[in-house]
C-alpha positions as CSV (number, residue, x, y, z in Angstrom):
1,M,-9.6,-7.5,-24.0
2,S,-9.8,-7.0,-27.3
3,S,-6.8,-7.3,-29.6
4,K,-7.5,-3.7,-31.1
5,K,-7.1,-2.4,-27.4
6,S,-4.0,-4.5,-26.8
7,Q,-2.0,-3.2,-29.9
8,D,-3.1,0.6,-28.7
9,L,-1.8,-0.1,-25.1
10,K,1.5,-1.4,-26.3
11,S,1.8,1.0,-29.3
12,G,1.0,4.1,-26.7
13,F,-2.8,5.6,-26.7
14,N,-4.6,6.0,-29.5
15,R,-6.6,9.2,-30.5
16,R,-9.7,8.6,-28.2
17,D,-7.7,8.0,-25.3
18,F,-5.0,10.3,-25.6
19,L,-8.0,13.6,-26.4
20,K,-9.0,12.1,-22.8
21,V,-6.3,12.4,-20.8
22,G,-3.9,14.5,-23.2
23,A,-4.6,17.5,-20.8
24,L,-3.2,16.1,-17.5
25,T,0.6,16.9,-19.4
26,G,-0.7,20.0,-18.5
27,L,-1.9,19.8,-14.8
28,F,0.0,22.9,-13.6
29,A,-3.1,24.5,-15.4
30,G,-5.3,23.8,-12.5
31,A,-7.7,21.2,-11.7
32,S,-12.0,21.7,-11.3
33,G,-12.5,22.1,-7.5
34,V,-8.7,21.8,-6.1
35,A,-6.8,24.6,-5.0
36,S,-4.8,26.4,-7.5
37,A,-1.9,26.6,-5.0
38,C,-0.8,22.8,-6.6
39,S,-0.6,24.4,-9.8
40,T,2.5,26.6,-10.4
41,P,4.5,25.4,-12.5
42,A,8.4,25.8,-11.9
43,S,10.4,27.0,-15.5
44,N,7.1,27.6,-17.5
45,G,6.4,24.1,-17.1
46,R,9.7,22.1,-17.2
47,F,11.1,21.5,-13.6
48,Q,15.3,22.8,-13.7
49,G,16.2,19.0,-12.6
50,K,14.6,16.1,-14.1
51,A,14.0,13.6,-12.0
52,K,15.8,10.1,-13.3
53,Y,14.3,7.7,-10.5
54,I,10.7,8.2,-9.0
55,I,10.0,6.3,-5.9
56,F,6.0,6.5,-4.9
57,M,5.4,4.8,-1.5
58,V,2.1,4.1,-0.6
59,S,0.6,3.2,3.3
60,D,-2.7,1.6,1.8
61,G,-5.6,2.6,4.3
62,M,-3.7,4.9,6.6
63,S,-5.5,7.2,8.6
64,H,-4.2,10.5,10.5
65,G,-4.6,8.4,13.8
66,T,-2.5,5.5,12.6
67,L,0.4,7.4,11.5
68,Q,0.6,9.2,15.0
69,M,0.1,5.7,16.7
70,A,3.2,4.7,14.5
71,D,5.4,7.4,15.9
72,L,4.1,7.2,19.2
73,M,4.5,3.2,19.5
74,S,8.0,3.9,17.8
75,R,9.7,6.6,20.3
76,R,8.3,4.5,23.1
77,Q,9.6,1.1,22.1
78,Y,12.2,2.0,20.2
79,G,13.3,5.2,21.3
80,R,13.0,6.9,17.9
81,A,10.4,9.1,16.1
82,S,9.1,7.1,12.7
83,K,11.2,8.6,9.7
84,W,7.5,9.9,8.2
85,I,7.3,12.0,11.3
86,E,11.0,12.7,11.2
87,L,10.8,13.7,8.3
88,Y,8.4,16.5,9.2
89,E,10.4,17.5,11.9
90,Q,13.2,18.2,10.1
91,R,10.7,20.1,6.8
92,A,13.0,17.6,5.3
93,V,10.0,17.6,2.2
94,T,7.0,19.5,1.7
95,R,3.7,18.1,3.2
96,G,-0.1,18.7,2.1
97,L,-3.4,16.7,1.3
98,M,-4.6,15.1,-1.4
99,D,-8.4,14.5,-2.3
100,M,-8.6,11.0,-3.2
101,T,-12.3,11.3,-4.7
102,T,-13.1,8.5,-7.1
103,G,-15.2,8.7,-10.5
104,N,-18.6,7.4,-8.3
105,S,-17.4,8.0,-4.8
106,S,-16.0,10.1,-2.3
107,V,-15.3,7.2,-0.2
108,P,-12.2,5.7,-2.4
109,D,-11.5,1.8,-2.8
110,S,-8.0,0.9,-3.5
111,A,-8.4,0.1,-7.5
112,A,-9.5,3.1,-8.7
113,A,-7.6,5.5,-5.9
114,A,-4.1,3.7,-7.5
115,S,-6.2,4.2,-10.7
116,S,-6.2,8.1,-10.8
117,W,-2.2,8.0,-10.0
118,G,-1.7,5.5,-12.7
119,C,-4.0,6.9,-15.5
120,G,-4.8,10.5,-14.8
121,Q,-8.6,9.3,-14.4
122,R,-11.1,9.3,-11.7
123,I,-12.7,6.4,-12.0
124,T,-15.6,3.9,-10.7
125,N,-14.4,2.2,-7.8
126,G,-13.2,-1.3,-8.4
127,N,-12.1,-0.8,-11.9
128,I,-8.2,-0.4,-12.6
129,N,-7.2,1.8,-15.4
130,M,-10.4,1.0,-17.5
131,D,-14.0,3.3,-17.5
132,D,-17.1,1.9,-17.3
133,D,-17.5,1.6,-21.0
134,G,-14.3,-0.9,-21.1
135,N,-11.9,2.0,-22.6
136,A,-8.6,1.1,-21.2
137,F,-5.8,4.5,-20.2
138,E,-2.5,3.2,-20.2
139,P,-1.0,2.9,-17.4
140,I,2.4,5.0,-16.0
141,L,4.5,2.1,-15.9
142,P,4.2,0.7,-19.0
143,I,4.9,4.3,-20.1
144,F,7.7,4.5,-18.5
145,K,9.4,1.6,-19.9
146,R,8.2,2.3,-23.4
147,N,10.5,5.5,-22.8
148,G,13.4,3.3,-22.0
149,R,13.1,3.6,-17.7
150,K,13.1,0.2,-15.6
151,T,9.8,-0.6,-13.8
152,A,9.2,-2.3,-10.2
153,L,6.3,-3.1,-8.1
154,V,7.3,-4.3,-4.3
155,T,4.0,-4.9,-1.8
156,S,3.1,-7.0,1.3
157,A,0.1,-7.7,-0.1
158,E,-0.3,-9.8,-3.3
159,V,1.5,-8.4,-6.3
160,T,-1.4,-8.5,-8.7
161,H,-3.7,-6.7,-5.9
162,A,-5.8,-3.4,-6.7
163,T,-2.3,-1.0,-5.0
164,P,0.4,-1.9,-7.7
165,A,-2.2,-2.6,-10.3
166,G,-3.0,0.9,-10.6
167,F,0.0,1.3,-11.6
168,S,0.5,-0.9,-14.2
169,A,-2.7,-3.3,-15.3
170,N,-6.1,-2.2,-17.5
171,V,-8.9,-5.2,-15.8
172,A,-12.8,-4.4,-15.6
173,R,-12.8,-5.4,-12.3
174,R,-9.8,-5.8,-9.4
175,G,-10.9,-9.2,-8.7
176,M,-9.3,-10.6,-12.2
177,Q,-6.0,-11.2,-10.6
178,D,-5.0,-14.5,-12.7
179,E,-5.4,-11.7,-16.2
180,I,-3.2,-9.0,-13.8
181,A,-1.0,-11.7,-13.7
182,D,-0.9,-12.5,-17.4
183,Q,-0.3,-8.7,-18.4
184,Y,3.0,-8.8,-16.0
185,L,4.4,-11.3,-17.7
186,E,3.7,-9.7,-20.6
187,R,4.5,-6.1,-19.9
188,E,7.9,-7.7,-18.2
189,F,7.9,-4.9,-15.5
190,D,11.5,-5.2,-14.3
191,V,11.2,-6.1,-10.5
192,I,8.1,-7.5,-9.1
193,L,8.2,-8.4,-5.5
194,G,5.8,-9.6,-3.3
195,G,3.2,-12.3,-2.2
196,G,0.5,-14.1,-4.5
197,S,1.7,-17.5,-5.9
198,R,-1.4,-18.6,-6.9
199,H,-2.1,-16.5,-9.5
200,F,1.1,-17.6,-10.7
201,D,1.1,-21.3,-10.6
202,A,0.2,-24.1,-12.5
203,G,-1.5,-25.9,-10.2
204,V,-4.1,-23.5,-8.9
205,R,-4.7,-21.0,-11.5
206,E,-7.8,-22.6,-13.5
207,D,-6.1,-22.2,-17.3
208,G,-2.9,-23.9,-15.5
209,R,-0.7,-21.5,-17.0
210,D,2.7,-22.1,-15.3
211,L,3.8,-17.8,-15.1
212,F,6.6,-19.2,-12.7
213,A,8.1,-20.8,-15.8
214,G,6.9,-18.2,-18.4
215,F,8.8,-15.5,-16.0
216,A,12.3,-17.6,-15.8
217,E,12.3,-18.2,-19.9
218,K,12.4,-14.9,-20.3
219,G,15.7,-14.6,-18.2
220,Y,14.0,-13.6,-14.9
221,K,15.6,-14.3,-11.3
222,V,12.5,-16.1,-10.2
223,A,12.6,-16.2,-6.3
224,R,9.9,-17.9,-3.9
225,T,12.2,-17.7,-0.6
226,K,14.3,-15.2,1.2
227,N,17.5,-17.5,0.4
228,E,15.5,-17.5,-3.3
229,L,16.2,-13.8,-3.6
230,G,19.5,-13.6,-1.9
231,Q,21.1,-10.2,-2.6
232,P,21.3,-7.9,-5.8
233,N,24.4,-8.5,-8.0
234,G,24.3,-5.5,-10.6
235,F,21.1,-5.3,-12.7
236,Q,19.0,-8.8,-13.0
237,R,15.2,-8.6,-13.9
238,T,13.7,-10.0,-10.6
239,F,10.7,-11.6,-10.1
240,G,9.6,-13.1,-6.3
241,V,6.7,-14.1,-4.4
242,F,6.8,-15.7,-0.9
243,T,3.7,-16.7,0.1
244,E,0.7,-17.9,-1.5
245,R,-1.5,-15.2,-0.2
246,H,-0.5,-11.4,1.1
247,L,2.7,-11.6,3.0
248,P,2.2,-12.3,6.5
249,Y,1.2,-9.3,8.8
250,Q,5.0,-7.7,10.5
251,L,4.1,-8.7,14.5
252,D,3.2,-12.5,13.3
253,H,5.9,-12.5,10.9
254,D,8.7,-11.4,13.9
255,N,7.2,-13.8,15.9
256,T,7.2,-17.1,13.7
257,P,10.4,-18.4,12.9
258,D,9.3,-20.1,9.9
259,L,8.4,-16.7,8.4
260,V,12.0,-14.5,9.5
261,R,13.6,-17.4,7.6
262,D,11.6,-17.4,4.4
263,V,9.7,-14.1,4.0
264,P,11.6,-10.9,3.5
265,T,10.3,-8.2,5.2
266,L,8.8,-4.9,2.8
267,A,12.2,-2.7,3.6
268,E,14.1,-5.8,2.7
269,L,12.3,-6.1,-0.9
270,S,12.2,-2.0,-1.2
271,K,15.9,-2.1,-0.4
272,Y,16.9,-5.3,-2.7
273,A,15.1,-3.4,-6.0
274,L,16.3,-0.3,-5.7
275,D,19.5,-1.5,-5.4
276,T,18.9,-3.7,-8.7
277,L,17.2,-0.9,-10.1
278,K,20.1,1.1,-9.8
279,A,22.5,-1.2,-11.0
280,S,21.0,-0.7,-14.3
281,G,22.2,2.8,-15.0
282,D,18.5,4.1,-16.3
283,G,16.2,5.9,-14.8
284,F,13.3,4.1,-12.7
285,I,9.9,4.3,-11.4
286,I,8.7,2.3,-8.2
287,Q,5.8,1.7,-6.5
288,I,6.5,0.2,-2.8
289,E,3.1,-0.3,-1.1
290,G,2.9,-1.3,2.5
291,A,-0.8,-3.1,1.8
292,R,-1.1,-4.8,5.1
293,V,-2.1,-1.8,7.2
294,D,-5.4,-1.4,5.3
295,H,-6.6,-5.1,6.3
296,A,-5.5,-4.7,9.8
297,A,-8.1,-1.8,9.9
298,H,-10.6,-3.6,8.5
299,S,-10.0,-6.0,11.2
300,M,-9.8,-3.3,14.0
301,D,-6.2,-5.3,14.9
302,A,-4.8,-2.3,16.4
303,A,-1.4,-4.4,17.3
304,G,-1.1,-5.7,13.3
305,L,-1.9,-1.5,12.0
306,I,0.5,0.2,13.9
307,Y,3.5,-2.8,13.8
308,D,2.3,-2.7,9.8
309,Q,2.8,0.9,10.0
310,I,6.3,0.8,11.1
311,A,7.4,-1.6,8.8
312,F,6.2,0.4,6.2
313,D,8.0,3.4,8.1
314,E,11.3,1.1,7.8
315,A,11.0,0.7,4.2
316,I,10.5,4.7,3.9
317,R,14.2,4.7,6.1
318,V,15.7,2.9,2.9
319,A,14.4,4.7,0.4
320,W,15.2,8.1,1.9
321,D,19.0,6.7,2.1
322,F,18.4,6.5,-1.5
323,Y,16.9,9.3,-2.0
324,E,19.7,11.6,0.3
325,R,22.1,9.9,-2.3
326,H,20.6,10.9,-5.2
327,A,18.6,14.1,-4.5
328,D,18.8,16.2,-7.2
329,E,17.1,13.4,-9.3
330,T,15.0,11.6,-7.6
331,L,11.1,12.4,-7.1
332,F,10.0,11.0,-3.3
333,V,6.7,10.7,-2.7
334,I,5.1,9.3,0.4
335,T,0.9,9.1,0.9
336,T,-2.1,6.6,1.0
337,D,-4.8,6.0,-1.2
338,H,-7.3,6.5,1.8
339,G,-8.3,6.3,5.1
340,N,-10.0,3.1,7.1
341,A,-11.4,2.4,10.2
342,N,-9.6,6.4,11.5
343,P,-7.9,4.0,14.6
344,S,-6.7,6.6,17.1
345,L,-5.4,6.4,21.1
346,N,-8.2,7.8,23.3
347,A,-8.0,8.8,27.1
348,A,-8.1,5.7,28.9
349,G,-9.1,5.0,33.2
350,R,-9.5,8.0,35.2
351,G,-8.2,10.6,33.2
352,Y,-6.2,11.2,30.0
353,N,-2.8,10.6,31.6
354,D,-3.8,7.2,32.0
355,S,-3.9,6.3,27.9
356,E,-0.3,5.6,28.0
357,P,-0.2,2.9,30.3
358,F,-2.7,1.1,28.6
359,F,-1.1,2.0,24.6
360,D,2.1,0.4,26.2
361,R,0.6,-3.2,26.8
362,I,0.7,-3.7,23.0
363,Q,4.2,-3.4,23.0
364,S,3.7,-7.6,25.0
365,F,1.9,-8.1,22.3
366,T,3.2,-11.0,19.7
367,Y,0.5,-12.1,17.6
368,T,-2.2,-10.3,15.5
369,N,-5.8,-10.4,16.3
370,N,-5.6,-11.8,12.6
371,W,-3.7,-14.9,14.2
372,M,-6.1,-14.8,17.2
373,M,-9.4,-15.3,15.8
374,R,-7.6,-18.0,13.0
375,G,-7.3,-20.4,16.5
376,L,-11.5,-19.5,17.2
377,N,-14.8,-20.7,16.1
378,E,-18.0,-20.7,16.8
379,D,-17.6,-24.3,19.1
380,S,-14.4,-22.2,21.2
381,S,-15.1,-22.4,24.7
382,V,-14.7,-19.1,27.0
383,A,-11.4,-21.0,28.3
384,D,-10.4,-21.4,24.6
385,I,-10.9,-17.9,24.0
386,I,-9.4,-16.6,27.4
387,A,-6.2,-18.8,26.5
388,R,-6.1,-17.8,22.6
389,F,-6.0,-14.4,23.9
390,G,-3.7,-14.4,26.9
391,T,-1.0,-16.1,24.2
392,A,-1.4,-13.0,21.7
393,T,-1.3,-10.5,24.5
394,S,0.3,-11.5,27.5
395,L,-3.5,-10.1,28.8
396,D,-5.9,-11.8,30.5
397,L,-9.1,-11.6,28.9
398,T,-12.2,-11.5,31.6
399,R,-15.1,-13.8,31.2
400,D,-17.5,-11.4,30.3
401,H,-15.2,-10.4,27.7
402,A,-15.0,-13.6,26.3
403,R,-18.3,-14.6,26.5
404,M,-18.8,-11.2,24.0
405,L,-16.6,-12.8,21.8
406,Q,-18.0,-16.2,21.7
407,Q,-21.3,-14.9,20.9
408,G,-19.5,-13.0,17.8
409,L,-18.4,-16.1,16.7
410,R,-21.8,-17.7,16.8
411,G,-23.1,-15.0,15.1
412,E,-25.2,-14.0,18.2
413,F,-23.8,-10.8,19.2
414,Q,-26.2,-7.0,18.9
415,A,-24.3,-4.3,17.7
416,A,-26.0,-1.0,17.9
417,Y,-23.5,-0.4,14.4
418,A,-24.3,-3.4,12.8
419,M,-20.5,-3.8,11.1
420,K,-19.4,-4.1,14.7
421,A,-21.6,-7.4,14.9
422,R,-19.4,-9.4,12.8
423,P,-16.3,-11.6,15.3
424,M,-12.9,-9.7,14.3
425,N,-14.5,-6.2,15.3
426,V,-16.2,-7.6,17.9
427,L,-12.7,-8.4,19.2
428,G,-11.4,-5.3,18.1
429,D,-13.8,-3.5,20.3
430,L,-13.8,-5.4,23.1
431,M,-9.2,-5.4,23.0
432,S,-10.4,-1.5,23.3
433,N,-11.1,-1.7,26.7
434,Y,-7.4,-3.0,27.2
435,T,-5.5,-0.8,25.1
436,S,-7.7,2.2,24.9
437,V,-7.2,2.2,20.8
438,A,-10.1,2.5,19.4
439,F,-12.0,2.1,15.7
440,T,-15.4,3.9,14.2
441,G,-15.8,1.2,12.1
442,S,-13.7,-1.2,9.9
443,V,-14.2,0.1,6.2
444,H,-12.7,3.2,3.7
445,T,-13.4,6.6,4.9
446,A,-13.9,9.5,2.4
447,D,-10.7,11.6,4.6
448,Y,-8.2,13.7,2.7
449,V,-4.6,11.7,3.2
450,E,-1.4,12.5,4.3
451,L,1.2,13.8,1.3
452,A,4.8,14.3,1.1
453,A,7.3,15.2,-1.5
454,A,10.8,15.7,-2.2
455,G,13.0,16.7,-5.0
456,P,12.2,17.6,-8.6
457,G,8.4,18.0,-8.9
458,S,7.8,18.3,-5.4
459,Q,8.4,22.3,-5.3
460,T,4.8,22.6,-6.8
461,L,2.6,20.8,-4.2
462,G,0.4,23.2,-2.6
463,P,-2.2,22.5,0.6
464,I,-4.3,20.2,-1.1
465,T,-3.7,18.4,-4.6
466,R,-6.4,16.2,-6.3
467,N,-4.9,12.9,-7.1
468,T,-5.1,12.4,-10.7
469,D,-2.8,15.4,-10.6
470,W,0.3,12.8,-9.8
471,F,-0.1,11.2,-13.5
472,G,1.2,14.3,-15.4
473,L,3.6,15.2,-12.4
474,M,5.6,12.0,-12.8
475,L,5.5,12.3,-15.9
476,E,6.4,15.8,-16.0
477,A,9.1,15.3,-13.3
478,A,10.4,13.0,-15.7
479,G,10.6,14.6,-18.6
480,I,8.8,12.5,-20.5
481,E,5.7,13.5,-23.3
482,V,2.5,11.3,-23.5
């Protein structure tokens, strides 16, 4: 990024950028192609109560079936509804749908999707808060910081991944994660928690920069394990990354003692961040992402998907507890950036009633499909595959099914839908015979997504909202003028 553009971002929008996004501060005048029900302001464009706190939660890649199956599993295994569905049942939130179209596609990627919230622009998939000509739009976290608010990112992905970066960074390509890490250090967000140490470690980065030392020199508490993170002790800027890449899938985490000891859950990270930010006495904005729901959907991994959605739901419980204590001054949002793979519980056996026993088998799983595949390769025998499958699921894989997966591992499996010939997807489809959870594919979808909100600003929501509206809505709710 040029020095001129860097200066523009530090000091606020330049005139050109202001003209591009200025109209979004008046988003309640309506949006092209979107129902006007979301455009009615309260109190002549000013909310009666300003949002001192904004909590924006994203279950990345959550299709409607994922939300339903996590609720069903929570009821059947833990005896309670998921918090997300409970909020619907209690009518505690305003619910609608959101159109996540990007600048070049009806099917969003996470970078453009998060940027639509983060800068109010529909940009090209793969970009983060930049247009195709290299013009940068100031993201919402730096805007809040510039206006005296605290800022935080919490994720189960690498902290430099697309969704958190959409609220905070500017790069031409989402894969520029080392550059995103540099921007985090420069922009000094108050709390950053998740995975991705490789982008901060001098021994791994190509340029040899030690960003861990950089954060420490700026007075941050730097944590690499759950023990090092500890508990909040008043307000302290905190930088914590606990794995080299993404945090582990929740199911694998729960059945691996070293991970239970060293890696916090998304709910634990969310509570730490919220308690720390609250202790400052200032207002704040925080984005909390359950990232591995998306990754499990890409892998057609039903158990990984469901238990990571439940882990995200535990983070909702933490955030909702905060909301209930500060309801008059908190804008609380839960949503997703796009659907992925459209998984669902299908009828099984001889009738619809047979679906439940199939689905209940997932409760006995101890590891994800991803864990399974890490122990298999093109040289794996049928016996190896059956044994690995049994360890992860406590189920007996038939020899015919094991041979199909063996063909997939060797690149010999033929599928009518080409993407389903990939080894991981062959396993996902085979697993449907045992769980009755099936996937349409293993990629993002163009679905309208779930959206729920409560607190100042939520009263403006209608049946459908345009993704870019949220940039202006959050600024309006917080009383921040661009």
